[in-house]
Structure formats: C-alpha cells, structure tokens
C-alpha positions in Angstrom: -0.6 27.1 -7.4 1.0 23.7 -7.1 -0.1 20.6 -9.0 -0.7 18.7 -5.8 -2.8 21.4 -4.3 -4.8 21.7 -7.5 -5.8 18.1 -7.3 -6.7 18.6 -3.6 -8.9 21.5 -4.6 -10.7 19.4 -7.2 -11.7 16.9 -4.5 -12.8 19.4 -1.9 -14.9 21.3 -4.5 -17.1 18.2 -4.5 -17.5 18.1 -0.8 -20.8 20.0 -0.6 -20.1 22.5 2.2 -17.8 20.3 4.2 -15.2 23.0 4.5 -15.2 26.7 5.3 -13.3 28.8 2.7 -10.0 30.0 4.1 -7.2 32.3 2.8 -3.5 31.8 3.4 -0.9 34.5 3.0 1.8 31.9 2.3 2.7 30.7 -1.2 1.6 27.2 -2.2 -0.4 26.7 1.0 -4.0 25.4 1.2 -5.8 25.4 4.6 -9.3 24.1 5.0 -11.3 24.3 8.2 -14.3 22.0 8.7 -17.8 23.6 8.7 -19.0 23.3 12.4 -22.3 21.9 11.2 -20.4 19.0 9.6 -17.7 18.4 12.2 -14.5 19.9 13.5 -10.8 19.9 12.5 -8.7 20.8 9.5 -6.8 19.7 6.5 -3.9 21.6 5.0 -1.2 21.2 2.4 2.2 22.8 1.9 3.9 22.4 -1.4 7.7 22.9 -1.3 8.1 22.1 -5.1 10.2 19.0 -4.5 7.6 17.6 -2.0 4.2 18.3 -0.7 3.1 17.6 2.9 -0.5 17.3 3.8 -1.8 17.3 7.4 -5.3 16.4 8.6 -7.0 16.0 11.9 -10.8 15.9 12.1 -14.0 14.5 13.5 -17.3 14.3 11.5 -20.9 14.4 12.6 -22.1 12.1 9.8 -20.5 9.6 7.4 -19.4 11.1 4.2 -17.6 10.0 1.0 -15.2 12.0 -1.2 -14.2 11.0 -4.7 -11.3 12.4 -6.6 -9.3 11.6 -9.7 -5.6 11.2 -9.2 -4.5 11.8 -12.8 -1.0 13.0 -11.8 1.9 10.5 -11.8 3.6 10.8 -8.4 5.0 8.8 -5.5 3.2 9.2 -2.2 3.2 8.1 1.4 0.3 8.3 3.8 0.8 7.8 7.5 -2.6 7.0 9.0 -2.1 7.8 12.7 -5.7 7.4 14.0 -9.0 6.2 12.7 -9.9 3.8 9.9 -9.6 4.5 6.2 -11.9 2.8 3.7 -10.7 3.4 0.1 -12.2 2.1 -3.1 -10.0 2.5 -6.2 -12.2 2.1 -9.3 -9.3 2.0 -11.8 -7.4 -0.7 -9.9 -10.6 -2.5 -9.0 -9.4 -2.7 -5.4 -10.9 -1.9 -2.0 -8.9 -1.3 1.2 -10.0 -1.1 4.9 -7.0 0.2 6.7 -6.8 0.3 10.5 -4.4 2.8 12.1 -1.6 3.1 12.6 -0.4 2.2 9.1 1.8 3.4 6.3 0.3 3.5 2.9 2.7 3.6 -0.1 1.2 5.0 -3.3 2.7 4.9 -6.8 1.8 6.0 -10.3 -1.5 7.4 -11.7 -4.1 5.9 -9.4 -7.1 7.3 -11.2 -10.5 7.5 -9.6 -10.6 6.9 -5.8 -13.4 7.2 -3.3 -12.6 7.6 0.4 -15.4 6.8 2.8 -15.2 8.8 6.1 -16.8 7.5 9.2 -18.8 9.5 11.7 -17.9 10.0 15.4 -14.3 8.9 15.0 -11.2 11.1 15.1 -9.0 10.8 12.0 -5.5 12.0 11.8 -3.0 11.5 9.0 0.0 12.9 7.1 0.5 12.7 3.4 3.8 13.1 1.6 3.8 13.5 -2.2 7.0 13.8 -4.3 8.6 13.1 -7.6 11.2 10.6 -8.6 14.1 13.0 -8.6 13.8 13.7 -4.9 13.7 10.0 -4.1 16.8 9.4 -6.1 18.7 12.3 -4.4 17.7 10.9 -0.9 18.6 7.3 -1.7 22.2 6.1 -1.2 23.3 3.4 -3.6 23.7 0.8 -0.8 20.0 1.2 0.0 18.8 0.3 -3.5 17.6 -3.1 -2.3 15.4 -1.7 0.4 11.8 -2.7 -0.2 10.6 0.8 0.3 12.9 2.0 -2.6 12.0 -1.0 -4.8 8.4 -0.2 -4.5 8.8 3.3 -5.9 11.7 2.8 -8.4 11.4 -0.7 -9.8 8.1 -0.1 -11.5 5.9 2.7 -12.7 2.6 0.7 -12.8 0.0 2.1 -10.4 0.0 0.4 -7.0 -0.9 0.7 -3.4 0.9 -1.1 -0.6 0.2 -1.1 3.2 2.8 -1.5 5.9 2.9 -1.4 9.7 4.6 1.7 11.2 7.8 0.0 12.2 9.0 1.9 15.3 8.1 4.6 17.8 10.7 7.1 16.4 8.7 7.3 13.1 5.4 7.5 14.9 6.6 10.2 17.3 8.1 12.3 14.5 4.9 12.0 12.5 2.8 13.2 15.5 5.3 16.1 16.0 4.7 17.2 12.4 0.9 16.8 12.7 0.8 19.0 15.8 3.0 21.8 14.5 0.8 25.0 14.3 -0.1 26.4 10.9 2.9 28.2 9.5 2.9 32.0 9.6 6.3 33.0 8.3 8.9 31.8 5.8 11.0 30.6 8.8 8.1 28.4 9.9 8.0 27.0 6.4 11.8 26.2 6.5 11.3 24.4 9.8 8.4 22.4 8.4 10.2 21.4 5.2 13.3 20.3 7.2 11.2 18.2 9.6 9.3 16.6 6.7 12.6 15.7 5.0 13.7 14.2 8.3 10.6 12.0 8.4 11.2 10.8 4.8 14.8 10.0 5.8 13.6 8.0 8.8 11.3 6.0 6.6 13.9 5.3 3.9 16.6 4.2 6.3 14.5 1.9 8.3 15.7 -1.7 8.0 12.5 -3.3 9.1 10.8 -2.9 5.8 12.5 -5.8 4.2 11.2 -8.0 7.1 7.7 -6.6 6.5 8.0 -7.4 2.8 8.6 -11.1 3.7 5.4 -11.3 5.7 3.1 -11.5 2.6 5.4 -14.2 1.2 5.1 -16.2 4.3 1.3 -16.0 4.1 1.4 -16.9 0.4 3.4 -20.1 1.2 0.9 -21.0 4.0 -2.0 -20.6 1.5 -0.2 -22.7 -1.2 0.7 -25.4 1.3 -2.9 -25.7 2.6 -4.8 -25.1 -0.7 -2.6 -26.6 -3.4 -5.5 -28.8 -4.6 -7.5 -25.7 -5.6 -7.1 -23.6 -8.7 -5.1 -20.6 -7.4 -4.2 -17.7 -9.6 -1.5 -15.2 -8.9 -4.1 -12.4 -9.0 -6.2 -14.1 -6.3 -3.1 -14.9 -4.2 -1.9 -11.3 -4.4 -5.3 -10.1 -3.2 -5.3 -12.5 -0.3 -1.8 -11.5 1.0 -2.2 -7.8 0.2 0.7 -7.2 -2.2 1.0 -6.2 -5.8 1.2 -9.1 -8.3 4.6 -8.1 -9.6 6.1 -7.8 -6.1 4.5 -11.1 -5.1 6.2 -12.9 -8.0 9.5 -11.2 -7.4 9.8 -11.6 -3.7 8.4 -15.2 -3.8 11.1 -16.3 -6.2 13.8 -14.5 -4.1 12.5 -16.0 -0.8 11.8 -19.6 -1.9 14.0 -20.1 -5.0 10.8 -21.2 -6.9 8.2 -19.4 -9.0 4.7 -19.7 -7.6 3.8 -22.2 -10.3 6.9 -24.3 -9.5 6.1 -24.2 -5.8 2.5 -25.2 -6.4 3.6 -28.1 -8.6 6.1 -29.3 -6.0 3.4 -29.3 -3.3 1.0 -31.3 -5.5 3.6 -33.8 -6.4 4.6 -34.4 -2.8 1.0 -35.1 -1.9 0.5 -37.3 -4.9 3.5 -39.4 -4.1 2.5 -39.8 -0.5 -1.0 -40.9 -1.3 0.1 -43.3 -3.9 2.5 -44.9 -1.4 -0.5 -45.4 0.9 -2.2 -47.4 -1.9 -4.9 -44.9 -3.1 -6.0 -45.1 -6.7 -4.7 -42.7 -9.4 -8.3 -41.4 -9.8 -8.6 -40.6 -6.1 -5.1 -38.9 -6.0 -6.0 -36.8 -9.0 -9.0 -35.4 -7.2 -7.0 -34.7 -4.0 -4.3 -32.9 -5.8 -6.4 -30.7 -8.1 -6.1 -32.4 -11.4 -9.0 -32.9 -13.8 -8.2 -36.6 -14.6 -6.0 -39.5 -13.7 -4.4 -39.4 -17.1 -3.5 -35.7 -16.7 -2.0 -36.4 -13.3 0.0 -39.4 -14.7 1.6 -37.2 -17.4 2.5 -34.5 -14.9 3.8 -37.0 -12.4 6.1 -38.7 -15.0 7.5 -35.3 -16.1 8.2 -34.4 -12.5 9.6 -37.7 -11.1 10.6 -39.5 -14.3 8.8 -42.7 -13.5 5.2 -43.9 -13.8 2.9 -43.5 -10.7 
C-alpha cells in the first residue's frame, strides 16, 4: 500500500465508527463511505506513485475532530472548495480557520494536526500530495521565481500557506475532478491521473500567485506604519499577515528594499524628526516612537541622521 494512504488509514482508524469499511479492487486506492448514523458522503485516495490525489465530499450530523501525525516529508496542496476548515497544528503551534474557496500549500513534516469538522455543513475538497522530483519535472526554469515554486523548493522547513483560488479555470477543473465517479478500471485511473496533472499544471503556471504573495507584504507595511511605536517582532508580524517568517523577511526586502528592522527604524525616525520640529521634548518624542528613554532615542537619532536632535 502507498505511504500516503497508510497515513490516511492511521487517521481514520481513530475516527470511532465514522466510516464504513469498504474494499477496492484497484491498486493503491482507498475508499471510505460515511456511516449513515454519522453523516453522508465519502473520502477516497488514489496513489499514482509520483502523486496522490484525495477527494472528499461529506456532511456530518454532529461536530467531530480528527487527529493525525504527518510524519512523512512531502509537498501538498489542498483545494478547499466548500465549507470551513479549522486546523490546529501542535508542532508548529499554529491555528487556522480557513473559509472556502481557498488553496492551502503544505510543506515538510507537519507533525501532529487536529482538524475540527463542523456539523450540518457540506465540506468538499481535493488534496494533492507529491515529492520533490515530480515538482522539478513539471517546473520550467523560467518559472523558478513563481511564488508557488519558491514555497516548495526554497526551503524544507515545515510550513502552511493559504491562498485565494485565483481564477474560475482552476475552480472548474477542481470541481470536475471532485465529481468524477469512483474509478472502476485502469483506463479510469489513467484519465484521473491525467486530469490531476492538468490541475497541477494550471496551478503552477498561474501568474497571479506573485500578486497574492505581495498582499501579506502590503499588510505588513500598513501594520508597521501604524504601529511603529510598539515592540513588533517578526514572529508576531508573520502571524498577523498569515505568512511564514522566512517568506515574510524575503519578500519584504524584495518589495521595499529594506529589512523589517530597517523599515521600522526609518518609520520611527521620520516621526521623531517631525515631532521635534514641532517643538516637543525629547522625553515625549521617545515615548511616542517606542524608545525606553530620551538618551536611547538621542543615540539612535544621531546614528541615523548624523546630528543631535
């Protein structure tokens, strides 16, 4: 059986009667039907060795939670097509409330995760899991700067990132895959694998991801401009804008030409200079710009402007 399906089985074995046992005649296929007393719908996985596609469409009678340990290094994409995902990742110490439709990028060994499933709400999603060799084969050299590619290939540290579904073509193709009937023959499997690769191709070639990568940076700039007087850490800023710390630092520098620390210093010095011109005392200006004392502000100001305030 496949490594991806084995992990899936570990999770559903803890689901306490949520599913009815099913048997598939196809290799590397796992089909699970929901127990009618718990809800209705299905989840299934097909592993084609170089990638694994998961499909799910279901409705529950009561809220449930499922916990699993993602101890396998892999790259993954989840397309949340309907419903709301609430995920708590214990190893990353992060929580996510994700409203559909969204794309969720997953990278690395994510460890222990708990998914909280709501009652009386239809959930539908696709999952794509694959290894680095497939991604490298599908990625032309000219697309190496694409945010999507950078997320997967520029770092192996575990991370989750959430994107909007950028256009209707991707959403339509995802719905088409979701609604394909359960495969019965090898020809059905070939069709499903080809359609899955086409979806990945649509995702990789989409040029709107770079624009979406800039949205968290725009938000970070707004926060720094408005709250420069506060003690702001990169970790806190990354949480507020919903992006990994490494990517925040990388894209912030590429977008603004400054590190986050340099940008924060510049904002504080602009404010300090403006207040001093208006005749406020050094002690007052220190408080307004987030410095612990007038002497500290004086040293920083002199280093920045090369004259005494």
